[in-house]
Each structure stands twice: as C-alpha cells, then as structure tokens.
N, CA, C and O atoms as a printed pandas DataFrame, in Angstrom:
     atom_number atom_name residue_name chain_id  residue_number  x_coord  y_coord  z_coord
0              1         N          MET        A               1   -5.808   18.067   20.770
1              2        CA          MET        A               1   -6.770   17.146   20.221
2              3         C          MET        A               1   -6.560   15.775   20.865
3              4         O          MET        A               1   -5.435   15.279   20.912
4              5         N          ALA        A               2   -7.617   15.172   21.352
5              6        CA          ALA        A               2   -7.520   13.876   22.002
6              7         C          ALA        A               2   -7.290   12.782   20.972
7              8         O          ALA        A               2   -7.845   12.799   19.873
8              9         N          LYS        A               3   -6.447   11.826   21.369
9             10        CA          LYS        A               3   -6.191   10.696   20.487
10            11         C          LYS        A               3   -7.343    9.725   20.563
11            12         O          LYS        A               3   -7.871    9.443   21.639
12            13         N          LYS        A               4   -7.722    9.219   19.412
13            14        CA          LYS        A               4   -8.791    8.247   19.339
14            15         C          LYS        A               4   -8.281    6.886   19.794
15            16         O          LYS        A               4   -7.220    6.438   19.360
16            17         N          LYS        A               5   -9.031    6.239   20.660
17            18        CA          LYS        A               5   -8.669    4.895   21.102
18            19         C          LYS        A               5   -9.031    3.910   20.001
19            20         O          LYS        A               5  -10.132    3.949   19.450
20            21         N          LEU        A               6   -8.097    3.034   19.692
21            22        CA          LEU        A               6   -8.322    2.010   18.688
22            23         C          LEU        A               6   -8.492    0.665   19.372
23            24         O          LEU        A               6   -7.795    0.354   20.338
24            25         N          ALA        A               7   -9.427   -0.129   18.864
25            26        CA          ALA        A               7   -9.601   -1.468   19.402
26            27         C          ALA        A               7   -8.333   -2.267   19.121
27            28         O          ALA        A               7   -7.779   -2.212   18.023
28            29         N          LYS        A               8   -7.887   -3.006   20.126
29            30        CA          LYS        A               8   -6.629   -3.748   19.985
30            31         C          LYS        A               8   -6.682   -4.725   18.819
31            32         O          LYS        A               8   -5.670   -4.955   18.158
32            33         N          ASP        A               9   -7.860   -5.306   18.557
33            34        CA          ASP        A               9   -7.955   -6.273   17.460
34            35         C          ASP        A               9   -7.900   -5.613   16.084
35            36         O          ASP        A               9   -7.736   -6.305   15.079
36            37         N          SER        A              10   -8.034   -4.293   16.021
37            38        CA          SER        A              10   -7.919   -3.597   14.736
38            39         C          SER        A              10   -6.479   -3.174   14.438
39            40         O          SER        A              10   -6.169   -2.744   13.328
40            41         N          LEU        A              11   -5.609   -3.299   15.436
41            42        CA          LEU        A              11   -4.219   -2.899   15.265
42            43         C          LEU        A              11   -3.444   -3.935   14.456
43            44         O          LEU        A              11   -3.737   -5.128   14.526
44            45         N          PRO        A              12   -2.455   -3.478   13.689
45            46        CA          PRO        A              12   -1.597   -4.447   12.984
46            47         C          PRO        A              12   -0.627   -5.109   13.963
47            48         O          PRO        A              12   -0.349   -4.568   15.033
48            49         N          THR        A              13   -0.125   -6.265   13.593
49            50        CA          THR        A              13    0.906   -6.912   14.395
50            51         C          THR        A              13    2.255   -6.300   14.028
51            52         O          THR        A              13    2.377   -5.617   13.011
52            53         N          GLU        A              14    3.261   -6.544   14.855
53            54        CA          GLU        A              14    4.597   -6.027   14.540
54            55         C          GLU        A              14    5.140   -6.662   13.264
55            56         O          GLU        A              14    5.852   -6.007   12.504
56            57         N          ALA        A              15    4.813   -7.927   13.022
57            58        CA          ALA        A              15    5.239   -8.589   11.780
58            59         C          ALA        A              15    4.575   -7.917   10.569
59            60         O          ALA        A              15    5.212   -7.742    9.530
60            61         N          GLU        A              16    3.309   -7.546   10.703
61            62        CA          GLU        A              16    2.618   -6.852    9.613
62            63         C          GLU        A              16    3.226   -5.479    9.365
63            64         O          GLU        A              16    3.334   -5.048    8.217
64            65         N          VAL        A              17    3.620   -4.796   10.419
65            66        CA          VAL        A              17    4.261   -3.487   10.280
66            67         C          VAL        A              17    5.591   -3.620    9.541
67            68         O          VAL        A              17    5.898   -2.821    8.656
68            69         N          ASP        A              18    6.373   -4.624    9.903
69            70        CA          ASP        A              18    7.648   -4.850    9.202
70            71         C          ASP        A              18    7.403   -5.102    7.717
71            72         O          ASP        A              18    8.098   -4.554    6.861
72            73         N          LYS        A              19    6.423   -5.925    7.425
73            74        CA          LYS        A              19    6.096   -6.235    6.034
74            75         C          LYS        A              19    5.542   -4.999    5.328
75            76         O          LYS        A              19    5.872   -4.740    4.170
76            77         N          PHE        A              20    4.695   -4.233    6.033
77            78        CA          PHE        A              20    4.133   -3.010    5.473
78            79         C          PHE        A              20    5.246   -2.051    5.060
79            80         O          PHE        A              20    5.206   -1.491    3.964
80            81         N          ASN        A              21    6.232   -1.860    5.925
81            82        CA          ASN        A              21    7.338   -0.951    5.626
82            83         C          ASN        A              21    8.114   -1.405    4.388
83            84         O          ASN        A              21    8.494   -0.585    3.552
84            85         N          MET        A              22    8.346   -2.708    4.278
85            86        CA          MET        A              22    9.031   -3.242    3.103
86            87         C          MET        A              22    8.189   -3.014    1.842
87            88         O          MET        A              22    8.702   -2.569    0.815
88            89         N          LEU        A              23    6.893   -3.326    1.935
89            90        CA          LEU        A              23    5.999   -3.180    0.784
90            91         C          LEU        A              23    5.822   -1.712    0.387
91            92         O          LEU        A              23    5.682   -1.399   -0.796
92            93         N          GLU        A              24    5.828   -0.827    1.362
93            94        CA          GLU        A              24    5.714    0.606    1.080
94            95         C          GLU        A              24    6.875    1.061    0.192
95            96         O          GLU        A              24    6.682    1.833   -0.747
96            97         N          ASN        A              25    8.073    0.577    0.496
97            98        CA          ASN        A              25    9.246    0.907   -0.328
98            99         C          ASN        A              25    9.131    0.298   -1.722
99           100         O          ASN        A              25    9.476    0.938   -2.715
100          101         N          LEU        A              26    8.649   -0.931   -1.791
101          102        CA          LEU        A              26    8.482   -1.574   -3.094
102          103         C          LEU        A              26    7.437   -0.852   -3.951
103          104         O          LEU        A              26    7.646   -0.635   -5.144
104          105         N          ILE        A              27    6.320   -0.488   -3.338
105          106        CA          ILE        A              27    5.263    0.243   -4.067
106          107         C          ILE        A              27    5.823    1.559   -4.598
107          108         O          ILE        A              27    5.558    1.934   -5.740
108          109         N          GLU        A              28    6.582    2.246   -3.783
109          110        CA          GLU        A              28    7.169    3.526   -4.207
110          111         C          GLU        A              28    8.101    3.318   -5.396
111          112         O          GLU        A              28    8.075    4.096   -6.351
112          113         N          SER        A              29    8.912    2.287   -5.342
113          114        CA          SER        A              29    9.836    1.984   -6.433
114          115         C          SER        A              29    9.082    1.619   -7.719
115          116         O          SER        A              29    9.416    2.105   -8.799
116          117         N          ILE        A              30    8.078    0.771   -7.594
117          118        CA          ILE        A              30    7.276    0.387   -8.761
118          119         C          ILE        A              30    6.575    1.608   -9.340
119          120         O          ILE        A              30    6.539    1.791  -10.556
120          121         N          TYR        A              31    6.019    2.441   -8.470
121          122        CA          TYR        A              31    5.320    3.646   -8.909
122          123         C          TYR        A              31    6.267    4.552   -9.711
123          124         O          TYR        A              31    5.903    5.046  -10.778
124          125         N          ASP        A              32    7.465    4.759   -9.195
125          126        CA          ASP        A              32    8.438    5.613   -9.889
126          127         C          ASP        A              32    8.786    5.058  -11.269
127          128         O          ASP        A              32    8.856    5.806  -12.244
128          129         N          GLU        A              33    9.003    3.754  -11.346
129          130        CA          GLU        A              33    9.320    3.121  -12.631
130          131         C          GLU        A              33    8.149    3.238  -13.602
131          132         O          GLU        A              33    8.333    3.571  -14.773
132          133         N          MET        A              34    6.958    2.965  -13.112
133          134        CA          MET        A              34    5.777    3.014  -13.984
134          135         C          MET        A              34    5.497    4.444  -14.453
135          136         O          MET        A              34    5.007    4.659  -15.562
136          137         N          LYS        A              35    5.809    5.404  -13.605
137          138        CA          LYS        A              35    5.613    6.806  -13.984
138          139         C          LYS        A              35    6.488    7.158  -15.185
139          140         O          LYS        A              35    6.074    7.906  -16.071
140          141         N          GLU        A              36    7.690    6.615  -15.203
141          142        CA          GLU        A              36    8.587    6.856  -16.341
142          143         C          GLU        A              36    8.039    6.200  -17.609
143          144         O          GLU        A              36    8.057    6.810  -18.679
144          145         N          PHE        A              37    7.555    4.970  -17.497
145          146        CA          PHE        A              37    6.940    4.302  -18.653
146          147         C          PHE        A              37    5.730    5.094  -19.142
147          148         O          PHE        A              37    5.500    5.230  -20.344
148          149         N          CYS        A              38    4.969    5.607  -18.190
149          150        CA          CYS        A              38    3.742    6.333  -18.511
150          151         C          CYS        A              38    4.037    7.637  -19.256
151          152         O          CYS        A              38    3.266    8.043  -20.126
152          153         N          LYS        A              39    5.141    8.286  -18.920
153          154        CA          LYS        A              39    5.512    9.527  -19.605
154          155         C          LYS        A              39    5.810    9.260  -21.082
155          156         O          LYS        A              39    5.477   10.070  -21.948
156          157         N          LYS        A              40    6.440    8.120  -21.357
157          158        CA          LYS        A              40    6.843    7.799  -22.721
158          159         C          LYS        A              40    5.698    7.208  -23.536
159          160         O          LYS        A              40    5.458    7.613  -24.674
160          161         N          LYS        A              41    4.995    6.244  -22.941
161          162        CA          LYS        A              41    3.934    5.537  -23.666
162          163         C          LYS        A              41    2.783    5.221  -22.713
163          164         O          LYS        A              41    2.667    4.088  -22.247
164          165         N          PRO        A              42    1.933    6.203  -22.416
165          166        CA          PRO        A              42    0.875    5.998  -21.424
166          167         C          PRO        A              42   -0.138    4.913  -21.786
167          168         O          PRO        A              42   -0.679    4.250  -20.901
168          169         N          ASP        A              43   -0.397    4.728  -23.089
169          170        CA          ASP        A              43   -1.419    3.761  -23.494
170          171         C          ASP        A              43   -0.867    2.378  -23.809
171          172         O          ASP        A              43   -1.624    1.476  -24.168
172          173         N          GLU        A              44    0.436    2.205  -23.679
173          174        CA          GLU        A              44    1.036    0.895  -23.968
174          175         C          GLU        A              44    0.697   -0.086  -22.850
175          176         O          GLU        A              44    0.824    0.246  -21.672
176          177         N          PRO        A              45    0.267   -1.292  -23.215
177          178        CA          PRO        A              45   -0.068   -2.271  -22.165
178          179         C          PRO        A              45    1.188   -2.867  -21.528
179          180         O          PRO        A              45    2.244   -2.966  -22.153
180          181         N          LEU        A              46    1.036   -3.250  -20.286
181          182        CA          LEU        A              46    2.109   -3.955  -19.587
182          183         C          LEU        A              46    2.176   -5.375  -20.125
183          184         O          LEU        A              46    1.196   -5.891  -20.663
184          185         N          ASN        A              47    3.320   -5.995  -19.981
185          186        CA          ASN        A              47    3.392   -7.411  -20.338
186          187         C          ASN        A              47    2.982   -8.247  -19.123
187          188         O          ASN        A              47    2.884   -7.733  -18.009
188          189         N          LYS        A              48    2.746   -9.528  -19.352
189          190        CA          LYS        A              48    2.275  -10.410  -18.278
190          191         C          LYS        A              48    3.265  -10.499  -17.119
191          192         O          LYS        A              48    2.860  -10.587  -15.960
192          193         N          PHE        A              49    4.543  -10.476  -17.426
193          194        CA          PHE        A              49    5.565  -10.545  -16.381
194          195         C          PHE        A              49    5.441   -9.370  -15.409
195          196         O          PHE        A              49    5.474   -9.559  -14.193
196          197         N          LYS        A              50    5.297   -8.156  -15.951
197          198        CA          LYS        A              50    5.185   -6.971  -15.088
198          199         C          LYS        A              50    3.901   -7.010  -14.270
199          200         O          LYS        A              50    3.912   -6.699  -13.078
200          201         N          VAL        A              51    2.799   -7.390  -14.902
201          202        CA          VAL        A              51    1.524   -7.458  -14.180
202          203         C          VAL        A              51    1.624   -8.457  -13.029
203          204         O          VAL        A              51    1.172   -8.175  -11.919
204          205         N          LYS        A              52    2.205   -9.605  -13.288
205          206        CA          LYS        A              52    2.357  -10.638  -12.267
206          207         C          LYS        A              52    3.204  -10.133  -11.094
207          208         O          LYS        A              52    2.860  -10.359   -9.934
208          209         N          ASN        A              53    4.299   -9.457  -11.398
209          210        CA          ASN        A              53    5.179   -8.957  -10.341
210          211         C          ASN        A              53    4.553   -7.819   -9.547
211          212         O          ASN        A              53    4.699   -7.762   -8.326
212          213         N          VAL        A              54    3.867   -6.926  -10.220
213          214        CA          VAL        A              54    3.188   -5.834   -9.509
214          215         C          VAL        A              54    2.096   -6.413   -8.617
215          216         O          VAL        A              54    1.959   -6.017   -7.459
216          217         N          ASN        A              55    1.324   -7.343   -9.152
217          218        CA          ASN        A              55    0.235   -7.941   -8.369
218          219         C          ASN        A              55    0.743   -8.694   -7.143
219          220         O          ASN        A              55    0.064   -8.733   -6.117
220          221         N          ARG        A              56    1.916   -9.283   -7.239
221          222        CA          ARG        A              56    2.478   -9.989   -6.079
222          223         C          ARG        A              56    2.638   -9.021   -4.901
223          224         O          ARG        A              56    2.378   -9.389   -3.755
224          225         N          VAL        A              57    3.056   -7.809   -5.177
225          226        CA          VAL        A              57    3.209   -6.788   -4.129
226          227         C          VAL        A              57    1.836   -6.278   -3.677
227          228         O          VAL        A              57    1.575   -6.159   -2.480
228          229         N          LEU        A              58    0.968   -5.980   -4.636
229          230        CA          LEU        A              58   -0.351   -5.438   -4.300
230          231         C          LEU        A              58   -1.163   -6.406   -3.439
231          232         O          LEU        A              58   -1.837   -5.982   -2.501
232          233         N          ARG        A              59   -1.105   -7.682   -3.746
233          234        CA          ARG        A              59   -1.865   -8.667   -2.965
234          235         C          ARG        A              59   -1.384   -8.727   -1.513
235          236         O          ARG        A              59   -2.188   -8.894   -0.595
236          237         N          GLN        A              60   -0.093   -8.593   -1.312
237          238        CA          GLN        A              60    0.425   -8.616    0.053
238          239         C          GLN        A              60    0.004   -7.369    0.831
239          240         O          GLN        A              60   -0.260   -7.434    2.032
240          241         N          VAL        A              61   -0.053   -6.250    0.141
241          242        CA          VAL        A              61   -0.554   -5.024    0.790
242          243         C          VAL        A              61   -2.005   -5.226    1.199
243          244         O          VAL        A              61   -2.398   -4.888    2.316
244          245         N          LYS        A              62   -2.798   -5.779    0.285
245          246        CA          LYS        A              62   -4.212   -6.018    0.588
246          247         C          LYS        A              62   -4.380   -6.966    1.770
247          248         O          LYS        A              62   -5.297   -6.790    2.572
248          249         N          ASP        A              63   -3.513   -7.963    1.888
249          250        CA          ASP        A              63   -3.590   -8.883    3.028
250          251         C          ASP        A              63   -3.397   -8.149    4.347
251          252         O          ASP        A              63   -4.130   -8.385    5.307
252          253         N          ILE        A              64   -2.419   -7.269    4.392
253          254        CA          ILE        A              64   -2.144   -6.511    5.620
254          255         C          ILE        A              64   -3.295   -5.559    5.933
255          256         O          ILE        A              64   -3.653   -5.367    7.096
256          257         N          MET        A              65   -3.866   -4.971    4.902
257          258        CA          MET        A              65   -4.890   -3.944    5.093
258          259         C          MET        A              65   -6.307   -4.489    4.939
259          260         O          MET        A              65   -7.231   -3.730    4.646
260          261         N          GLN        A              66   -6.486   -5.784    5.131
261          262        CA          GLN        A              66   -7.774   -6.416    4.889
262          263         C          GLN        A              66   -8.924   -5.839    5.710
263          264         O          GLN        A              66  -10.075   -5.925    5.284
264          265         N          ASN        A              67   -8.646   -5.257    6.866
265          266        CA          ASN        A              67   -9.702   -4.677    7.696
266          267         C          ASN        A              67   -9.813   -3.161    7.549
267          268         O          ASN        A              67  -10.598   -2.521    8.248
268          269         N          ASP        A              68   -9.034   -2.598    6.651
269          270        CA          ASP        A              68   -9.048   -1.158    6.447
270          271         C          ASP        A              68  -10.250   -0.759    5.594
271          272         O          ASP        A              68  -10.589   -1.476    4.653
272          273         N          PRO        A              69  -10.903    0.363    5.897
273          274        CA          PRO        A              69  -12.073    0.789    5.123
274          275         C          PRO        A              69  -11.786    1.036    3.637
275          276         O          PRO        A              69  -12.698    0.971    2.813
276          277         N          THR        A              70  -10.537    1.316    3.295
277          278        CA          THR        A              70  -10.224    1.608    1.893
278          279         C          THR        A              70  -10.061    0.350    1.043
279          280         O          THR        A              70   -9.909    0.442   -0.175
280          281         N          ILE        A              71  -10.092   -0.817    1.672
281          282        CA          ILE        A              71   -9.821   -2.062    0.953
282          283         C          ILE        A              71  -10.762   -2.270   -0.232
283          284         O          ILE        A              71  -10.365   -2.843   -1.246
284          285         N          GLU        A              72  -11.997   -1.811   -0.111
285          286        CA          GLU        A              72  -12.955   -2.013   -1.201
286          287         C          GLU        A              72  -12.592   -1.224   -2.464
287          288         O          GLU        A              72  -13.152   -1.477   -3.531
288          289         N          PHE        A              73  -11.674   -0.285   -2.353
289          290        CA          PHE        A              73  -11.251    0.516   -3.501
290          291         C          PHE        A              73   -9.937    0.044   -4.099
291          292         O          PHE        A              73   -9.459    0.613   -5.081
292          293         N          LEU        A              74   -9.352   -0.992   -3.514
293          294        CA          LEU        A              74   -8.045   -1.470   -3.952
294          295         C          LEU        A              74   -8.191   -2.735   -4.789
295          296         O          LEU        A              74   -8.547   -3.796   -4.276
296          297         N          ASP        A              75   -7.916   -2.611   -6.061
297          298        CA          ASP        A              75   -7.983   -3.741   -6.984
298          299         C          ASP        A              75   -6.598   -4.027   -7.527
299          300         O          ASP        A              75   -5.821   -3.111   -7.795
300          301         N          VAL        A              76   -6.297   -5.309   -7.687
301          302        CA          VAL        A              76   -5.050   -5.674   -8.344
302          303         C          VAL        A              76   -5.242   -5.518   -9.845
303          304         O          VAL        A              76   -6.363   -5.343  -10.323
304          305         N          LEU        A              77   -4.152   -5.581  -10.574
305          306        CA          LEU        A              77   -4.205   -5.421  -12.032
306          307         C          LEU        A              77   -4.806   -6.666  -12.677
307          308         O          LEU        A              77   -4.597   -7.782  -12.203
308          309         N          ASP        A              78   -5.546   -6.469  -13.749
309          310        CA          ASP        A              78   -6.174   -7.574  -14.470
310          311         C          ASP        A              78   -5.143   -8.246  -15.361
311          312         O          ASP        A              78   -4.635   -7.638  -16.303
312          313         N          GLU        A              79   -4.838   -9.491  -15.064
313          314        CA          GLU        A              79   -3.818  -10.227  -15.805
314          315         C          GLU        A              79   -4.295  -10.664  -17.181
315          316         O          GLU        A              79   -3.475  -11.004  -18.034
316          317         N          ASP        A              80   -5.599  -10.661  -17.414
317          318        CA          ASP        A              80   -6.128  -11.087  -18.710
318          319         C          ASP        A              80   -6.169   -9.956  -19.732
319          320         O          ASP        A              80   -5.874  -10.166  -20.908
320          321         N          THR        A              81   -6.535   -8.759  -19.282
321          322        CA          THR        A              81   -6.653   -7.644  -20.229
322          323         C          THR        A              81   -5.382   -6.809  -20.338
323          324         O          THR        A              81   -5.286   -5.950  -21.214
324          325         N          LEU        A              82   -4.414   -7.046  -19.471
325          326        CA          LEU        A              82   -3.147   -6.316  -19.463
326          327         C          LEU        A              82   -3.357   -4.797  -19.493
327          328         O          LEU        A              82   -3.486   -4.201  -20.562
328          329         N          PRO        A              83   -3.389   -4.192  -18.324
329          330        CA          PRO        A              83   -3.646   -2.747  -18.228
330          331         C          PRO        A              83   -2.544   -1.919  -18.870
331          332         O          PRO        A              83   -1.413   -2.375  -19.037
332          333         N          SER        A              84   -2.897   -0.707  -19.221
333          334        CA          SER        A              84   -1.923    0.226  -19.790
334          335         C          SER        A              84   -1.052    0.791  -18.676
335          336         O          SER        A              84   -1.339    0.621  -17.491
336          337         N          ASN        A              85    0.013    1.462  -19.081
337          338        CA          ASN        A              85    0.880    2.127  -18.106
338          339         C          ASN        A              85    0.097    3.136  -17.277
339          340         O          ASN        A              85    0.280    3.210  -16.062
340          341         N          SER        A              86   -0.770    3.911  -17.915
341          342        CA          SER        A              86   -1.529    4.931  -17.178
342          343         C          SER        A              86   -2.545    4.290  -16.233
343          344         O          SER        A              86   -2.784    4.815  -15.145
344          345         N          ASP        A              87   -3.149    3.164  -16.627
345          346        CA          ASP        A              87   -4.066    2.449  -15.722
346          347         C          ASP        A              87   -3.306    1.951  -14.491
347          348         O          ASP        A              87   -3.804    2.010  -13.367
348          349         N          THR        A              88   -2.117    1.471  -14.726
349          350        CA          THR        A              88   -1.293    0.950  -13.638
350          351         C          THR        A              88   -0.916    2.051  -12.655
351          352         O          THR        A              88   -0.921    1.838  -11.443
352          353         N          ILE        A              89   -0.593    3.214  -13.178
353          354        CA          ILE        A              89   -0.274    4.362  -12.312
354          355         C          ILE        A              89   -1.469    4.723  -11.443
355          356         O          ILE        A              89   -1.305    5.033  -10.263
356          357         N          LEU        A              90   -2.658    4.687  -12.007
357          358        CA          LEU        A              90   -3.870    4.991  -11.241
358          359         C          LEU        A              90   -4.033    4.002  -10.087
359          360         O          LEU        A              90   -4.287    4.408   -8.954
360          361         N          VAL        A              91   -3.891    2.716  -10.368
361          362        CA          VAL        A              91   -4.026    1.688   -9.337
362          363         C          VAL        A              91   -2.959    1.864   -8.262
363          364         O          VAL        A              91   -3.261    1.809   -7.069
364          365         N          LEU        A              92   -1.728    2.074   -8.675
365          366        CA          LEU        A              92   -0.642    2.259   -7.702
366          367         C          LEU        A              92   -0.865    3.505   -6.847
367          368         O          LEU        A              92   -0.580    3.492   -5.650
368          369         N          ALA        A              93   -1.368    4.574   -7.448
369          370        CA          ALA        A              93   -1.640    5.802   -6.683
370          371         C          ALA        A              93   -2.719    5.548   -5.626
371          372         O          ALA        A              93   -2.637    6.071   -4.514
372          373         N          GLN        A              94   -3.724    4.750   -5.972
373          374        CA          GLN        A              94   -4.756    4.412   -4.990
374          375         C          GLN        A              94   -4.160    3.610   -3.833
375          376         O          GLN        A              94   -4.481    3.856   -2.671
376          377         N          PHE        A              95   -3.300    2.661   -4.154
377          378        CA          PHE        A              95   -2.647    1.886   -3.103
378          379         C          PHE        A              95   -1.786    2.789   -2.227
379          380         O          PHE        A              95   -1.809    2.669   -1.002
380          381         N          LYS        A              96   -1.025    3.690   -2.846
381          382        CA          LYS        A              96   -0.172    4.597   -2.064
382          383         C          LYS        A              96   -1.000    5.453   -1.118
383          384         O          LYS        A              96   -0.635    5.621    0.045
384          385         N          ALA        A              97   -2.111    5.997   -1.604
385          386        CA          ALA        A              97   -2.969    6.842   -0.762
386          387         C          ALA        A              97   -3.575    6.040    0.383
387          388         O          ALA        A              97   -3.649    6.519    1.515
388          389         N          SER        A              98   -4.001    4.836    0.087
389          390        CA          SER        A              98   -4.575    3.979    1.108
390          391         C          SER        A              98   -3.539    3.599    2.163
391          392         O          SER        A              98   -3.829    3.579    3.359
392          393         N          MET        A              99   -2.334    3.300    1.701
393          394        CA          MET        A              99   -1.265    2.956    2.634
394          395         C          MET        A              99   -0.894    4.140    3.512
395          396         O          MET        A              99   -0.590    3.971    4.693
396          397         N          GLN        A             100   -0.918    5.330    2.942
397          398        CA          GLN        A             100   -0.616    6.523    3.731
398          399         C          GLN        A             100   -1.682    6.722    4.813
399          400         O          GLN        A             100   -1.358    7.052    5.954
400          401         N          GLN        A             101   -2.929    6.525    4.457
401          402        CA          GLN        A             101   -4.013    6.661    5.427
402          403         C          GLN        A             101   -3.881    5.609    6.537
403          404         O          GLN        A             101   -4.073    5.912    7.715
404          405         N          PHE        A             102   -3.556    4.387    6.153
405          406        CA          PHE        A             102   -3.332    3.300    7.115
406          407         C          PHE        A             102   -2.218    3.687    8.090
407          408         O          PHE        A             102   -2.357    3.522    9.303
408          409         N          LYS        A             103   -1.130    4.195    7.554
409          410        CA          LYS        A             103    0.008    4.581    8.382
410          411         C          LYS        A             103   -0.363    5.723    9.328
411          412         O          LYS        A             103    0.053    5.719   10.487
412          413         N          LEU        A             104   -1.130    6.686    8.860
413          414        CA          LEU        A             104   -1.538    7.806    9.712
414          415         C          LEU        A             104   -2.390    7.340   10.897
415          416         O          LEU        A             104   -2.384    7.966   11.957
416          417         N          ARG        A             105   -3.117    6.245   10.708
417          418        CA          ARG        A             105   -3.955    5.731   11.792
418          419         C          ARG        A             105   -3.140    5.033   12.875
419          420         O          ARG        A             105   -3.514    5.071   14.048
420          421         N          PHE        A             106   -2.036    4.400   12.501
421          422        CA          PHE        A             106   -1.326    3.554   13.444
422          423         C          PHE        A             106    0.099    3.999   13.768
423          424         O          PHE        A             106    0.732    3.418   14.649
424          425         N          TYR        A             107    0.609    4.999   13.089
425          426        CA          TYR        A             107    1.980    5.480   13.307
426          427         C          TYR        A             107    1.874    6.867   13.907
427          428         O          TYR        A             107    1.259    7.754   13.314
428          429         N          PHE        A             108    2.462    7.067   15.072
429          430        CA          PHE        A             108    2.264    8.347   15.763
430          431         C          PHE        A             108    3.515    8.749   16.531
431          432         O          PHE        A             108    4.431    7.954   16.742
432          433         N          HIS        A             109    3.515    9.997   16.936
433          434        CA          HIS        A             109    4.619   10.528   17.732
434          435         C          HIS        A             109    4.225   10.470   19.199
435          436         O          HIS        A             109    3.198   11.016   19.603
436          437         N          GLU        A             110    5.049    9.806   19.984
437          438        CA          GLU        A             110    4.808    9.678   21.413
438          439         C          GLU        A             110    5.817   10.560   22.142
439          440         O          GLU        A             110    7.027   10.369   22.015
440          441         N          SER        A             111    5.318   11.512   22.893
441          442        CA          SER        A             111    6.196   12.452   23.606
442          443         C          SER        A             111    7.271   11.716   24.389
443          444         O          SER        A             111    6.991   10.790   25.150
444          445         N          GLY        A             112    8.502   12.151   24.182
445          446        CA          GLY        A             112    9.624   11.568   24.896
446          447         C          GLY        A             112   10.176   10.299   24.276
447          448         O          GLY        A             112   11.246    9.836   24.671
448          449         N          TYR        A             113    9.464    9.724   23.308
449          450        CA          TYR        A             113    9.907    8.459   22.714
450          451         C          TYR        A             113   10.112    8.554   21.203
451          452         O          TYR        A             113   10.821    7.731   20.624
452          453         N          GLY        A             114    9.513    9.527   20.572
453          454        CA          GLY        A             114    9.623    9.646   19.125
454          455         C          GLY        A             114    8.502    8.917   18.402
455          456         O          GLY        A             114    7.460    8.608   18.981
456          457         N          TRP        A             115    8.737    8.654   17.149
457          458        CA          TRP        A             115    7.721    8.017   16.308
458          459         C          TRP        A             115    7.716    6.512   16.513
459          460         O          TRP        A             115    8.768    5.882   16.623
460          461         N          ARG        A             116    6.511    5.942   16.564
461          462        CA          ARG        A             116    6.386    4.498   16.686
462          463         C          ARG        A             116    5.030    4.039   16.148
463          464         O          ARG        A             116    4.081    4.815   16.038
464          465         N          TRP        A             117    4.979    2.764   15.823
465          466        CA          TRP        A             117    3.736    2.141   15.380
466          467         C          TRP        A             117    2.961    1.671   16.587
467          468         O          TRP        A             117    3.544    1.167   17.547
468          469         N          ARG        A             118    1.665    1.830   16.549
469          470        CA          ARG        A             118    0.773    1.247   17.553
470          471         C          ARG        A             118    0.415   -0.141   17.009
471          472         O          ARG        A             118   -0.186   -0.252   15.940
472          473         N          THR        A             119    0.777   -1.180   17.731
473          474        CA          THR        A             119    0.568   -2.555   17.268
474          475         C          THR        A             119   -0.189   -3.355   18.332
475          476         O          THR        A             119   -0.400   -2.892   19.453
476          477         N          LYS        A             120   -0.588   -4.563   17.948
477          478        CA          LYS        A             120   -1.260   -5.437   18.900
478          479         C          LYS        A             120   -0.342   -5.744   20.073
479          480         O          LYS        A             120   -0.791   -5.809   21.217
480          481         N          GLU        A             121    0.936   -5.930   19.793
481          482        CA          GLU        A             121    1.885   -6.242   20.852
482          483         C          GLU        A             121    2.241   -5.024   21.701
483          484         O          GLU        A             121    2.620   -5.166   22.863
484          485         N          ASN        A             122    2.123   -3.834   21.125
485          486        CA          ASN        A             122    2.521   -2.609   21.795
486          487         C          ASN        A             122    1.515   -1.496   21.495
487          488         O          ASN        A             122    1.808   -0.557   20.755
488          489         N          PRO        A             123    0.306   -1.621   22.095
489          490        CA          PRO        A             123   -0.755   -0.641   21.797
490          491         C          PRO        A             123   -0.446    0.729   22.364
491          492         O          PRO        A             123   -1.237    1.658   22.200
C-alpha cells in the first residue's frame, strides 16, 4: 500500500510531538483514575478542582491537534455544570480515540530505522 503524502504544513513540529507524548500519558492516567471513580459512583459530579485540572490537559491536546479533522468533536469539560464521572469518561475516551488517530497519521515504521514521527523538521 502506498504511503499518502502529507503536506509539510500539516505535520506537527518536534516540540508538539514531545508535548503530545507527555499529554498522551497524562490522558491515559486521568482516564484510568476516572474509570475507577465511574465504577463506584458514575453519576457523581466532579469537583471544580478536578474539572480544572482535567481541562488543563485537554486544552493542550486541542492546541496540538487544532488542524485535525476530529477537533470539532473534542470538547473540554463544563466548569459551570460540573460533569459526572461517566460524562468525563466519555469525553476522555473521545480524546483518546482522536489522539490515536492523530498518531496513526504521523507515526510510522520506516524500514531500517524503526518507528518515528513524521514532523515539519523531519518529514
């Protein structure tokens, strides 16, 4: 199967890739924690502190993925209505799926070199 050529201006920068990798780990950690809360009390609302901290990560993901087609489906948590644990899991799952799709577009295996990100600096 032929590889699709990507416009260089659509590629992430190496700094964005570094940040993406860090945020991917944070999203996974938050998701795991929220899943545990959701098992115990799915309809319990988050407190403002948790919403603020989760949104800090989500907003940075959205900044990196601002040109991604999935961006229109990615919403941060509403700080005024305080979402439930199950609502939060839904939002985090959407972010995880979107991030996985983003990674599949720009992270690939190059024969003889192994896995690497395709970036603006190294297309």
